[in-house]
N, C-alpha and C positions, 0 to 999 in steps of 0.2 A: 626527626631531622628531615629537612627538605632535600629531596633528591633532584627535583626539577623546579626552577624558579623563572618567572617572568617579572622583570622590573620595568614598569612604565613603557611597555613595548608598543610601538606603532609600526605597522607595515603598510606601505603605499606602493602603488603601481602607476607607471606613467610619469610624465613630466609636465610642468607648466599648467595651463588651463585644463589639460586632460588628466591631471593627477587625481588618483582616487585612493582615499584611506580605507583599506579593507579592515584593518584592526586598529583600535585606538586606545591608548592608555591602559594596556592590559597588565594587571598585577595578579599573579597567580603563584601559589606555592603548593606543590604536591609532595606529601611526605612518603617516606619509604614504606612499601607494603600496602599503600592505599589504592583503592579502585575509584578513580574519578571519572565521571561521565560528563562530557560537554554536550549539551543538548541544544540544537539549533537547526535552522532550516536553510534551504538552498540560498546561496548568496550572502550568508552571514559571516563567511570567513573561517568556517570550521576546518576545512582542509589546509588552509594557509597556516592556521594555528598548529596543526599536527606536523606540517612540514617544517615549521620553525623548531619544534621539539626534536624532529629527526635530523636537523641540520641540512635539510634540502633547500631551505630558504634562510636568508639573513634578515634581521630586523632593520627597518629604516631608521629607527631610533630606539633607545632602551637596550636592555640586555636579556638574553636567554641563557640560563646557567644550568649545568649539570654538575651536581655535587660541588657547587660553589664556583665552578670555572666556566667561562663563556664557551658555548657550543660553536665550534669552528666548522663543522661538517658532519657527515654521517659517521656512525661508529657502531660496532657490533654490540656495544652495551645497550643500544636502543634498537630493539627489533620492531619492524613496522609491518602491519598487515593491512593492505589496501582493499578497497571495494572490489576492484578487478583482480583476477586471480594471478596474473603475471607469472604463469608457470612455463617452463621450457616444454613445448609440445612434443618434442622427440624423446624426452626422458620419462621413465616410469615414475610412480609415486616415490619409490625408493631412491631413484636417481635424482629427483628434484630436491629431496631432503638431504641426500648425500652431498650434493653440490654446495649447499650452504655449510654443512659440517666440514667438508674438506677445505673450504675457503677460510673459515674462522679458526679451525684447529689443525693446521697443516702438519704440526709436529707430533700429533697424537699417533700412536701405533695404529695400523690399519684395523686390527681386531677391535680396538676401543672405539674407533670411528664407526665401525659397523654396528657395534652394540648401541651406540648413541642413536644412530638412525633407526634401528629396530625399536628402541624404547619409545621414541616420539611418534613413530608411525603407529605403534600399538596404542599409545596414549590417546590418539584421536580416532581409534577404532577402525584403522584401515589396513591391518595386517593381512586380511583376506584379499585386499586389492593392491598389494604393494608392487606387483609387476605390471599393472595397467598404466597406460598413458592417459594424459588429461582428457583427450577426446573420448575415452571410454568411461569417463566419470560423470556423475551428476554435478549440478552446480554446488550442492552442499558438500559433496565429497571433494571437489576441487578446492573449496574454501578450507576444508579440514587439512588438506595438504599444505596450504598457506600457513595455517596455525602451527602445524608440526614443524615446518621449516623455520618459522620464527622462533619457536621454543627451543629447537635443537641448537640454535646459536647461543643459547644460554644468556639472553640479555638480562640486564638488571631492570630495565623498563620495557614494557610491551605497549606499543602505540597502535591502536586499532582505528583505522579511518573508515567508518561505515562498512565493516566487513560482511555484514549480513543483509544489506539493503537489496541486493540483487536476487535474494532467495525467496521462495514461497513461504507463506506464514508458518507452516508446520516445521519445515526445515530450519527456518530462522529461529523459532522458539527452541528447538532441540539443540541447535548449535550454541545458542546463548547459554543454555543450561550447562553444556559441556565446557564452555569458556569459564563459567563461574566455578565449576568443579576443578578445572586445571588451576585456576587462580588460588582456590582454597588449598590445593595440594602444595603449590610452590610458593604462594604468597609473594609473587613478583609484584612490583608496582605496575599498575595498569592505567592507561588513559584511553578512554573509548569515545569516539565521535559517533553520535547517532541522532536521528530525528524521531525516535519512537519512545514515547513516555514509559510504556510498560517495560520495554527492554532496559531503559535507564534504571527504573526502580528495582528490577530483578537483580541487576549487576552492581549497582553503585554503593559506595560509602557516602559519597557526596555527588549531588547533581548540580552543575553550574550552567545556567542558560547563557547562550550567546545571543545578544540582542541584535536586531536588524541594523543598528548603526555601528556595529563592530566593537561594542563594549561588552564587558561581562556583567551579567546580572547577579543578584544576591544568591548565594548557594543554598540549596536545600539539603539538609542532613538526612540520610536514610538510616534509621535505627531499627528497621525490621530485622528479626532474627534470621540467620542463614541456616540451611539452604532455604530459598524462597520458592515455594511451590505455587504455581499460578492459581490453581483451583482453590487452595486454602486461603491465599491472600485475598481472593474475591470476597471472603467473609470477614476480613480483618478491618475494623474501623480505622486503624492507623494508615493502612494502605489506601483506603478510600479517601481519607482526608488529604494524604500526600498527593495522590493522583489528581484529585480535584484542584489542589493548590497549584501544582505544576502546570496542569492544563490551562487553568484560568490565566496564569502568568503569561504563558506563551501566546494565548489568544489575544490578550490585551496588548502584548508587545508587538504582535505581528500586524501586517497590513491586511485588515479585513476587507473583503469584497462587499461593495454596496451597489444596489441597483441605482442606476443613474437615469436622469432625464424624466420628462413628463409626457412623452409621446403616447398617443392613444392608438390602440390596436384597431384597425379598420374592420368594418363588419362585412367580411368577404368569406365565401364558402370554398373549402378545398374540394378538389376533384372527387375525393372518395366520400363526401358527405351525402347522406340519404336525403331525399326530399322531406320537408318538415312533417307532413301528414303521415308519411310512411314510418319515419323514425319514432314519432309519438305512439303510433299503434303498436310498434314492436317493443317499446320500452319496458313495459311491465313483465313481459315474458322473458326478456333477455338480461335484465339488469343483474340478476343473481347468478347468471351463467354467461356473463359477457365474453369471457375467455374460458374455453374448456379443453382440458387434456383428457383423452379417454384411452386407456390401455396403450399408452405411447411406448413404442420400442424403437431403438436404433441398433441395427445389426450390420456389421461390416464383414465382407468375405475375407478370409485369410487363407494362406496355404494349408493351415492346419484345420480349416473348417470355419463355420460362422462364429463371429465374436459378438456377443450381445453386450453393448456398452451401457445402454439404458433399457430398463425392463419394467413394464407395467406401471408407468408414471401416470397417476390419476389426480387431477386437481381442477377445481373451478374457481374462477376469480369474479368478484362482483365488478360492475362498472365503476371506475374511479378508485379501485383498490390498488395499493402498492404492496407488492410481495418481494421479499428478498430470498434468493436461493443461495444456500451456503453449504459447504462440505469440503473435504480434503481434495488436493490435486488429483485429477483423474476420475472424479466421481460423476462426470457427465453433465455438470452444470451448464457449461458453454454449449454442449451438444444440444441440450434442451432448448437453449436460447436460439441457436442458429436454425433449428428446425422450426421454431416459432416465427423466426424472421423469414422463413422460406428459402434460406440459403443452404439448407441441408435436407435431403429427402427423408420423409418418415418411412420407416421400414414396416411397422405394424401400428394399428390404432389410428388416432387422428387428433387434429387440433382444430377447433372452431373459434372464430372471432366474430362477435356480433351476429351469430347464427350461420355464418358461412365457413366452409372448409378452407383452411389455409393452404394455398398452393402457389409456390413461387414468391419471389420478392415483390414488395409493393410499398409505395410511400405511406400507405395507411399504417404500416408498422415501421416506425423510425428506430434506428439502431445507433447507439453510442458505444463504440469500441474503446478498448484500452488506449489505442492509438487512433486519433480522430481522422486520419487519412484525408487531409486537406490537400488541395492543389497548391503547391508551394509558391507558384508564381502569381496566384490570385490574392487579393486582399480579403480581410475578414468578411466585408460586405459582399464581395463577389462570390466567395465560397458558399455563403448562406443563400444567395440569390439563385445559384444553380438549381437547387431543389424547389425553391419558392416559385420560380417562373413556370415550372412544369405542373405544380400542384394547384395553382390558382389561375387557370387559363382564362376565366371570365373577368378577372380583376384588371383594373387599369395599371399602367406602369407605375404610377404614383402610389397606388394602393399596395402593390407588391413591394415597393421600396419601403413603405411604412411598416409592413410586416417584418422585413429584414431588420430595419433599424430598431424597431420596438424590442425584439428579442436580444439583439446585441447590447442594447442599453440595459436590459434586465440582467444580463450576465456580467455586467461591469465593464463593457468594452465600448462605451459611448465615445471615448476619446481615441480609440484605436481602430475604428471601423475600416479605415483605408490603409492600415498597416499590412504589408505582405505576410503571408503565413510563414515564409522562410525566415522572417526576422522576429518571430514570436517565441516566447518561452513555452515549455511543455504545458504549463498551467494555462496560458493564454490560448494555445491551440485547442485545449480541451474545452475551454469556455465557448470557442467558436463551434465545436462539435455539439455542445449542449444546445446552443442557440439554434443551430441548423436543424436539430431534431425537433425541437418545440415549434419552430417556424413552419414545419410541414403540417401542423395541426393534426397529428396522427390519432388514430383510434387506440393505438397501443405503443407505448414507449418501452424499448428493450435496451438495457444497459449491461454490457459485458465487462465487469471490473473496470468501470470508467475512470477510476482514480488510482489504479494499481501502480502506475509508473511515476506517481507524484510523491513529493515529500509530504510529511504529515500535515504541516500547516496549510500548504496549498490544497491538500485533500480536504481538510476541514472547511476551508473557505468555499471550495466548490460544492461540497455537500450542502452548505448553507444556501449557495446560489441555486442548486438543484431543488431544494425544498421550497425556496421562495417562489421560483417560477412554477413548480408543480402545484403549489397551493392555489395559484391563479387559474390553472387549467384543469386540475384534478383528472388528468389523463390516466387511464389504466396503465400500470407500469410493473415490469419484472426486472429486477436487478440481480445479476450474478456478482457475488463478492466473496472474499475469503476473510474479510474484516468483521469481527463480531460486533464491534461498536457501530460500524457503518450499517450493518444489517438491521440492528435494533433502531437506530436513529431514523432510518428511512421508512421502515415497513409498517404496514398494518398486520402482516403475518410474516414470520420467518419460516421458510420451508427448508428443513435439514435433510441432506441426501446421504445415503449410505455409500460406502466405498464401491468403486468399480472393480472389475466388470460386473455386469448385471446390477448397476446402481439403480436405486429407486428412492422413493420418499421414505425416510426413516421416522421423521417426526415433524409436526406442524405446530408452531407456537404463535398464539395470538398476542399481539403487542397492544395492550390497552393503555397507552400513554397519550397525554393530551397533545393536540396540535393547535397552532404551529409549534414545531419542536426546535429547540436549539441545544447544542452540545452542553452548554453551561447548565441549562435547566435540567437536562436529563441526569447529569452527574449528581444533582441534588434531590432527584425524585426518589422516594422511598422504595419503589419497586424496580428501579433500573438495574441494580446489581443482582436482583433475583432473576430477571430475564437473562442477564449476562451469564449467570451461573448455569442456567438450563442449556444454553447454546454451548458453553465451554465444556460442560459435562458430556454432552452428546459427542462433540468433536474428540474429547479425550477417550471415549469408549471406542471410537473408530480409528484411533491413532495407530500408525505403523501397519495399516492394512488389516487390523482386527475386525471381526464381524461378530458383535455381541448378539445375545438372544434378543428377539423382537420385543418391543415394549409398546404401550398405547401410543398411537401416532399423533394425537392432538393434545396439546397442553395449554392451560390457561391459568394465569396467576390472578388470584383474587386481590383486589386493591387493598392496600394496607390501611 
């Protein structure tokens, strides 16, 4: 029996020439007890769709029905969990859940209302924190309060609008597992909006893509047995086939980034380039140890004494090598990167680049952060030119402009060079950040979770952009990431870090996959899932702060 139905629904915003159809001709039926995942990306109307189900929006045409009757507004039978936590900051965990219970069940005796609050707080594992206020909770704990509050209202349908997207990878995976366990226990009808393919497969009975034009794609049935354990699924041929099919569909449906233009990069030397004779003489001695970390430590003073965040980090990179750093939150990945950038002092040990000790920030080490930190009042071209003008002091104005325009074309911004940063999407701003870094012609490219704030499709597009531009320059690169697939896609070696404090290198995995790489090609490579299993296994060993016994640090998979 259908509990939720969309019949030829269109939702538009604006009037006249400015009218925009966000959703078009939506036909959807959700049966009672089903877990449906709507998978799409920024701007495809996912939130509008969930708002129509919740009664927070009305369709422009067509009907949205709950149990055969048109939805006229919000109701307690449809519980909603949003991406932001929307908790009352002055109330405790108990108080936030009790507020919902008291509103929906005002006639229940106080003892029964109290028991209901206790039950759902315990269900999401927060009994130990029930007296804490939201400001005293982590992001994952705050989202658990949201889940408890929605469940305590005893809705017939649970609507989840990207509830996990603001969380780190480990918290997100753990909470997704908890949501599935809660669904299994109560068998409520669930509709989840997400942009994460793995999350969709873990949770769904059916995955329905939302196309960029606001229409629904063909559904993917998920017949994998429950409960679905991530490590085990990595070996499951059905999981691999489904994951590949959904990923390919989304990549084909999405707007892919393409390099534009035919501009030629001028032959100009950056400020930090060595004279040709000197660089050739040094090449053989330094190429295998182009970037060296020797007994690197980072120690912070605290009232309780010194706190060692990173301990005895030792690693050498060849010139032109791309290394990914991965590990759980707090393992010191970004600390290593900021010390390499010269933005954070080294406590003990040292870092050498091209034979010289790293001291202080320098444009020879270009950094792309999670947020690109552009000047909002400047255009894309002007933001990139700020660094280029300083790094190429002997180049003519026209040559410097050619450098700027060349890299903006490479990252797919040939038609938006004069657009102010304040008018750009997050994805466009990050493209400018990538162009700016490469335009400095650095000796070393440092990337600190550069795509962490972006939806999956934009992240995939920019990974392709990064790989395309990197393949032209072969600049030595270090990328901090929490994304296993990103780490493997980008890297020659994946360096896995143990948990902090006293974090260090736990394992190094060589990635012997052909270049140039594309996500589609990797999904079909016979060794890809074996590399993925090694990283997932390492992260699982260190999950929740565990410190397993040491193992051999270097791993290499023989080609199949």
